[in-house]
C-alpha positions in Angstrom: 0.0 0.0 0.0 2.8 2.4 0.9 4.4 1.8 -2.5 1.2 2.5 -4.4 0.8 5.9 -2.5 4.4 6.8 -3.3 3.9 6.1 -7.0 0.7 8.1 -7.1 2.3 11.1 -5.4 5.1 10.8 -7.9 2.7 11.5 -10.7 2.7 8.1 -12.5 0.4 8.4 -15.5 -0.9 5.5 -17.5 -1.9 7.4 -20.6 1.3 9.4 -21.2 5.0 9.0 -20.4 6.5 11.6 -18.1 8.8 14.3 -19.5 11.2 14.1 -16.5 14.8 14.3 -17.7 13.9 15.4 -21.3 14.8 19.0 -20.8 12.7 22.1 -21.4 10.0 22.1 -24.1 10.8 23.9 -27.3 8.7 26.8 -28.5 7.2 24.6 -31.2 6.2 22.0 -28.6 4.6 24.7 -26.5 2.7 26.0 -29.5 1.6 22.5 -30.4 0.3 21.7 -26.9 -1.4 25.1 -26.8 -3.2 24.4 -30.0 -4.1 20.9 -28.9 -5.6 22.3 -25.7 -7.5 25.0 -27.5 -9.1 22.8 -30.2 -12.8 23.6 -30.3 -15.0 20.7 -29.4 -18.3 20.2 -31.3 -21.5 21.1 -29.5 -24.1 18.4 -29.0 -26.3 20.1 -31.6 -23.5 20.1 -34.1 -22.7 16.5 -33.5 -26.3 15.5 -33.8 -26.5 17.3 -37.1 -23.4 15.4 -38.4 -24.8 12.1 -37.2 -28.2 12.7 -38.7 -26.6 13.5 -42.1 -24.4 10.3 -41.9 -27.4 8.2 -41.0 -29.4 9.5 -44.0 -26.5 8.7 -46.3 -26.2 5.2 -44.8 -29.9 4.5 -45.4 -29.6 5.8 -49.0 -26.7 3.4 -49.5 -28.8 0.6 -48.1 -31.7 1.4 -50.5 -29.2 1.3 -53.4 -27.9 -2.1 -52.3 -24.4 -0.7 -51.8 -23.1 -2.6 -48.7 -19.6 -1.3 -49.0 -20.9 2.3 -48.8 -23.0 1.4 -45.7 -20.0 -0.1 -44.0 -18.0 3.1 -44.6 -20.8 5.2 -43.2 -21.1 3.0 -40.1 -17.3 3.5 -39.6 -17.8 7.3 -39.8 -20.7 7.1 -37.5 -18.8 5.3 -34.8 -15.7 7.5 -35.2 -18.0 10.5 -34.7 -19.4 8.9 -31.6 -22.9 8.8 -33.1 -23.6 5.4 -31.5 -23.1 6.9 -28.0 -26.5 7.8 -26.5 -24.8 10.0 -23.8 -23.2 12.1 -26.5 -26.0 12.4 -29.0 -29.1 11.2 -27.3 -30.9 7.9 -27.4 -32.9 8.6 -30.5 -29.8 9.1 -32.7 -27.9 6.2 -31.1 -30.9 3.9 -31.8 -30.9 5.0 -35.5 -27.2 4.0 -35.7 -28.1 0.6 -34.2 -30.8 0.2 -36.8 -28.3 0.9 -39.6 -26.0 -1.8 -38.3 -28.9 -4.2 -37.9 -30.2 -3.6 -41.5 -26.8 -4.1 -43.0 -26.4 -7.4 -41.0 -29.7 -8.7 -42.4 -28.6 -8.3 -46.0 -25.0 -9.5 -45.6 -23.4 -12.8 -46.3 -21.0 -14.6 -43.9 -17.9 -12.9 -45.2 -19.5 -9.5 -44.9 -20.9 -10.2 -41.4 -17.4 -11.2 -40.2 -15.9 -8.1 -41.8 -18.6 -5.9 -40.0 -17.9 -7.6 -36.6 -14.1 -7.2 -37.0 -14.5 -3.5 -38.0 -16.7 -2.7 -35.0 -14.3 -4.6 -32.7 -11.4 -2.6 -34.0 -13.3 0.7 -33.5 -13.7 -0.1 -29.8 -17.5 -0.7 -29.9 -18.6 -2.6 -26.8 -20.0 -6.1 -27.2 -23.1 -5.1 -25.2 -23.9 -2.3 -27.7 -23.5 -4.6 -30.6 -25.6 -7.4 -29.0 -28.4 -4.9 -28.6 -28.1 -3.7 -32.2 -28.2 -7.2 -33.6 -30.9 -8.5 -31.2 -28.7 -11.3 -30.1 -28.0 -13.1 -26.8 -24.4 -13.1 -25.5 -24.1 -16.8 -26.2 -25.2 -16.4 -29.8 -22.9 -13.4 -30.4 -20.0 -15.3 -29.0 -20.7 -18.2 -31.4 -20.6 -15.7 -34.3 -17.3 -14.4 -33.0 -15.9 -17.9 -32.9 -17.1 -18.6 -36.4 -15.3 -15.5 -37.6 -12.2 -16.2 -35.6 -12.5 -12.9 -33.7 -11.1 -12.4 -30.3 -13.1 -9.6 -28.7 -12.8 -8.3 -25.1 -15.4 -5.8 -23.9 -13.1 -4.0 -21.4 -9.9 -3.1 -23.3 -9.1 -0.5 -20.7 -8.9 -3.1 -17.9 -6.3 -5.2 -19.8 -4.4 -2.1 -20.7 -4.2 -1.1 -17.0 -3.1 -4.5 -16.0 -0.4 -4.4 -18.7 0.8 -1.1 -17.4 1.0 -2.4 -13.8 2.9 -5.5 -15.0 5.4 -3.2 -16.8 5.8 -1.1 -13.7 6.4 -4.1 -11.5 9.1 -5.4 -13.9 10.8 -2.1 -14.3 10.6 -0.7 -10.7 10.5 -3.8 -8.5 12.3 -6.4 -10.6 9.4 -8.8 -11.2 9.9 -11.1 -14.2 9.0 -14.5 -15.4 11.8 -16.2 -13.6 10.9 -14.6 -10.3 7.3 -15.8 -10.5 8.6 -19.2 -11.5 10.8 -19.3 -8.4 7.9 -18.2 -6.2 6.0 -21.2 -7.5 8.7 -23.6 -6.6 9.2 -22.0 -3.1 5.4 -22.4 -2.5 5.6 -26.2 -3.1 8.7 -26.6 -0.9 11.6 -26.4 -3.3 14.8 -24.9 -1.9 15.6 -22.5 -4.8 19.0 -21.6 -3.5 20.1 -25.2 -3.2 19.3 -26.0 -6.8 21.1 -22.8 -7.9 24.2 -23.8 -6.0 24.4 -27.1 -8.0 23.8 -25.3 -11.3 20.3 -26.7 -11.9 18.1 -24.2 -13.7 14.7 -24.4 -12.1 12.9 -22.3 -14.7 14.4 -23.9 -17.8 10.8 -25.0 -18.6 10.1 -21.4 -19.7 12.7 -21.5 -22.4 11.1 -21.8 -25.9 7.6 -22.1 -24.5 6.4 -19.1 -26.5 7.2 -21.0 -29.7 4.1 -23.1 -28.9 2.0 -20.2 -30.2 2.1 -22.2 -33.4 -0.5 -25.0 -32.9 1.2 -27.0 -35.7 4.0 -27.8 -33.3 3.6 -31.6 -32.7 3.8 -30.9 -29.0 0.1 -29.9 -29.1 -0.7 -33.2 -30.9 1.0 -35.1 -28.0 -0.8 -33.0 -25.4 -4.1 -33.7 -27.1 -3.3 -37.4 -26.8 -3.0 -37.0 -23.1 -4.5 -34.2 -21.0 -5.8 -31.7 -23.5 -9.6 -32.0 -24.1 -10.9 -30.7 -27.4 -14.6 -30.0 -28.0 -16.1 -29.1 -31.4 -19.1 -26.8 -31.5 -20.8 -24.5 -34.1 -17.8 -24.3 -36.4 -15.3 -23.7 -33.6 -13.2 -25.8 -31.3 -12.5 -25.4 -27.5 -9.2 -26.4 -26.0 -9.5 -27.1 -22.3 -7.0 -28.2 -19.5 -8.3 -29.0 -16.1 -6.5 -29.4 -12.8 -6.7 -29.2 -9.0 -3.0 -29.2 -8.2 -0.5 -26.4 -7.7 2.0 -27.0 -10.5 -0.5 -27.5 -13.3 -2.5 -24.4 -12.2 0.5 -22.2 -13.3 1.6 -24.5 -16.1 -1.7 -24.8 -17.9 -2.4 -21.1 -17.7 0.9 -20.2 -19.2 0.7 -23.0 -21.8 -2.7 -22.0 -23.2 -1.8 -18.3 -23.1 0.9 -18.9 -25.7 -2.1 -19.4 -28.1 -4.7 -17.0 -26.8 -5.7 -15.4 -23.4 -7.6 -18.3 -21.7 -10.8 -18.1 -19.8 -10.8 -19.6 -16.3 -13.6 -21.5 -14.7 -13.5 -22.4 -11.0 -15.8 -25.1 -9.5 -16.0 -27.4 -6.6 -15.3 -31.0 -7.4 -16.8 -34.1 -5.8 -14.9 -35.3 -2.8 -12.3 -37.9 -3.8 -12.3 -41.0 -1.4 -8.6 -41.6 -2.1 -7.7 -38.1 -0.8 -9.5 -38.1 2.6 -7.7 -35.0 3.9 -9.2 -32.8 1.2 -12.8 -31.8 2.2 -13.8 -30.5 -1.2 -11.3 -30.1 -4.0 -11.4 -26.9 -6.2 -10.9 -27.5 -9.9 -9.6 -24.9 -12.3 -10.5 -25.2 -16.0 -8.5 -23.2 -18.5 -10.1 -22.8 -21.9 -9.6 -21.1 -25.2 -12.1 -20.9 -28.1 -10.7 -21.0 -31.6 -11.9 -21.1 -35.2 -12.1 -24.8 -36.4 -9.5 -24.1 -39.0 -7.0 -23.0 -36.3 -6.6 -26.5 -34.9 -4.4 -28.5 -37.4 -4.5 -32.0 -35.9 -7.1 -34.7 -36.1 -9.5 -34.7 -33.1 -10.5 -38.3 -33.5 -8.1 -40.8 -35.1 -7.5 -44.5 -35.5 -4.3 -46.4 -34.8 -3.5 -46.5 -38.5 -3.9 -42.7 -38.9 -1.8 -42.1 -35.8 0.9 -44.4 -37.1 0.9 -42.6 -40.5 1.2 -39.2 -38.7 4.1 -40.4 -36.5 5.9 -41.9 -39.4 5.6 -38.6 -41.3 7.3 -36.6 -38.4 11.0 -35.9 -38.4 13.0 -37.2 -35.4 12.8 -33.8 -33.7 9.1 -33.5 -34.4 8.6 -36.9 -32.8 10.5 -35.7 -29.8 8.1 -32.7 -29.5 5.1 -35.1 -29.7 6.5 -37.3 -26.9 7.3 -34.2 -24.8 3.6 -33.2 -25.1 2.6 -36.6 -24.0 4.9 -36.6 -21.0 3.8 -33.1 -20.0 0.2 -34.5 -19.9 0.1 -38.1 -18.8 3.8 -38.8 -18.3 6.0 -39.6 -15.3 9.7 -39.1 -14.7 11.0 -41.0 -11.7 14.4 -41.7 -10.0 14.3 -44.5 -7.4 17.1 -45.4 -5.0 16.4 -48.3 -2.6 18.8 -50.6 -0.8 21.8 -49.6 -2.9 19.8 -50.2 -6.1 18.8 -47.4 -8.4 16.7 -47.0 -11.5 15.2 -44.3 -13.7 11.7 -44.7 -15.1 9.9 -42.7 -17.9 6.3 -43.7 -18.2 3.3 -42.7 -20.4 0.0 -44.0 -19.1 -3.4 -44.6 -20.9 -6.7 -45.7 -19.6 -7.8 -49.3 -20.2 -10.2 -50.1 -23.0 -10.4 -46.5 -24.2 -9.3 -44.8 -27.5 -6.1 -43.6 -25.9 -4.9 -47.1 -25.3 -4.1 -47.8 -28.9 -1.6 -45.0 -28.8 0.8 -46.9 -26.6 1.5 -49.7 -29.1 2.0 -47.3 -32.0 4.2 -45.0 -30.0 6.4 -47.8 -28.7 7.0 -49.0 -32.2 7.7 -45.5 -33.5 10.3 -44.8 -30.8 12.0 -48.1 -31.4 12.1 -47.5 -35.1 13.3 -43.9 -35.1 15.4 -43.7 -32.0 16.4 -47.3 -31.4 15.0 -47.0 -27.8 13.0 -49.9 -26.5 10.1 -49.8 -24.1 7.6 -52.2 -22.7 3.8 -52.0 -22.1 2.7 -53.1 -18.7 -0.9 -53.7 -17.6 -2.1 -52.3 -14.3 -5.5 -52.3 -12.4 -6.8 -49.0 -13.8 -4.5 -48.3 -16.7 -1.8 -49.5 -19.0 1.6 -47.8 -19.3 4.4 -47.6 -21.8 7.6 -47.7 -19.7 11.3 -47.1 -20.4 13.9 -48.0 -17.7 17.4 -47.0 -16.9 19.6 -46.6 -20.0 16.5 -46.5 -22.4 14.9 -43.9 -20.1 17.9 -41.7 -20.0 18.4 -41.9 -23.8 14.7 -40.9 -24.3 15.1 -38.0 -21.9 18.1 -36.8 -23.9 15.9 -36.7 -26.9 12.8 -35.0 -25.5 13.7 -33.1 -22.3 14.5 -29.8 -24.2 10.9 -29.8 -25.5 9.3 -30.5 -22.1 7.6 -27.6 -20.3 5.9 -29.1 -17.3 7.8 -27.4 -14.5 8.2 -30.5 -12.2 8.7 -33.1 -14.9 11.2 -31.0 -16.7 13.1 -30.4 -13.4 13.2 -34.1 -12.7 14.5 -34.8 -16.2 17.2 -32.1 -15.8 18.3 -33.7 -12.5 18.5 -37.2 -14.0 20.5 -35.9 -16.9 22.8 -33.9 -14.7 23.5 -37.0 -12.6 24.2 -39.2 -15.7 26.5 -36.5 -17.1 28.5 -36.4 -13.9 27.5 -32.9 -13.0 26.1 -33.9 -9.6 26.8 -36.9 -7.4 24.2 -39.6 -6.4 23.9 -38.0 -2.9 23.3 -34.6 -4.4 20.7 -36.1 -6.8 18.9 -37.8 -3.9 18.9 -34.6 -1.8 17.5 -32.5 -4.6 15.1 -35.1 -6.1 13.3 -35.7 -2.8 12.1 -32.1 -2.8 10.2 -32.8 -6.1 8.4 -35.9 -4.7 4.6 -35.9 -4.0 3.3 -37.0 -0.7 0.6 -39.6 -1.0 -2.1 -40.3 1.6 -1.4 -37.1 3.5 -1.7 -33.4 3.0 0.7 -32.1 0.3 1.1 -28.6 -0.9 1.7 -29.9 -4.4 -1.8 -31.4 -4.5 -5.2 -29.6 -4.5 -3.9 -26.1 -4.0 -4.3 -24.9 -7.6 -6.4 -21.9 -6.8 -4.1 -20.8 -3.9 -0.9 -21.0 -6.0 -2.6 -19.2 -9.0 -3.5 -16.4 -6.7 0.0 -16.3 -5.2 1.4 -16.1 -8.7 0.1 -12.5 -8.8 0.9 -9.7 -9.4 1.8 -10.4 -13.0 -1.4 -12.5 -13.6 -4.8 -11.6 -14.9 -7.6 -13.3 -16.7 -9.7 -13.1 -19.8 -12.4 -11.3 -17.9 -13.1 -13.7 -14.9 -10.2 -14.4 -12.6 -6.4 -14.7 -12.3 -4.6 -16.1 -15.3 -1.0 -16.0 -16.4 -0.5 -14.1 -19.6 2.6 -12.0 -18.8 4.9 -15.1 -18.2 
């Protein structure tokens, strides 16, 4: 609070940079600012006259069937603020809405999308447009998805958040790595200890922005694991859901590389296996896209999966596997009774479409990388497993494409050990900090909402709650 008051007294302005340190203003600058300040503003009567004339011309264009002309007139009307009832009166503003509605009724799909995009770019509020077109919010949002338009009502809010983020970075040293380290501290990781041994905790952030391209095979791998995809009304929704601390930050950052996600928070049913959690809170991160933006099959057979994997280069296959590991994967180091082993595992539910993936993937990895794995059957799932040398060789291939904070950290620890950079005792000491506690309270589990809130102040949402877009 004290810092905020200090900044306010210092004259921090969001809309214009300060002139401190730039020297005295020139006479030309003084003249320019004087002219700017003295520009005459139109009276309401003058503005109404202008708006009425533009409305008349727009209706004439409609009568002539000239839709391009109407579109230009609507643009002029909005720029002249003729759609604002507070500026010109309700009667004039309603006539502008009527022009927009009449044009919409006679437009084809391409023209409708062009109109929506233009009004979005002009800063028209969705509520105003919804009233003009006589649509519900749900129906308008469907149109926006069909047209591939990302439209936020409150541009000023996101701009303010961005300014605050910039200020925190510049004045107080907040950046992506600091927030990443705060996450690890929250789940009990000794950041300084890892730093002393040269292990980069936040290496998972490196290259993550390259995932803005959905054609990266990483997304296809994630789709084969945790990423849920729903088709509706010509669009697709990508959704990642979690209750745990690590994924709350990871999923938010991951989807934000594509588009600012929406966040839904809901109570989940109590899980009998986790008796210490009274009522888990689930976070669902979602982005809505045009159907053409998702380049991978949503439903596929074993034959099609094999064809796609065979068409990938070695590096692309590594990206695909990294997506799988970040979703349904496990990286483990076990040391018991003077015996150690490394395990890399990818699990799939029994008797479900995902199960066929394991056989195809095992064969593709063996064929392209010469790395052999085995499929083991368990009570609730089946798993493709790689042990020891095969596990390490696979990690050398895929670790650089992994972005799950904890799994990437474990992979880095294992590789550092096998490269002779840390001893076994050092590995055990560091690795045990990454382990989950089962059957008892664990800060890594079921604290997703708490850690997402703590990841502030560089977090905000797509209109509903905290979401990571600045990382």
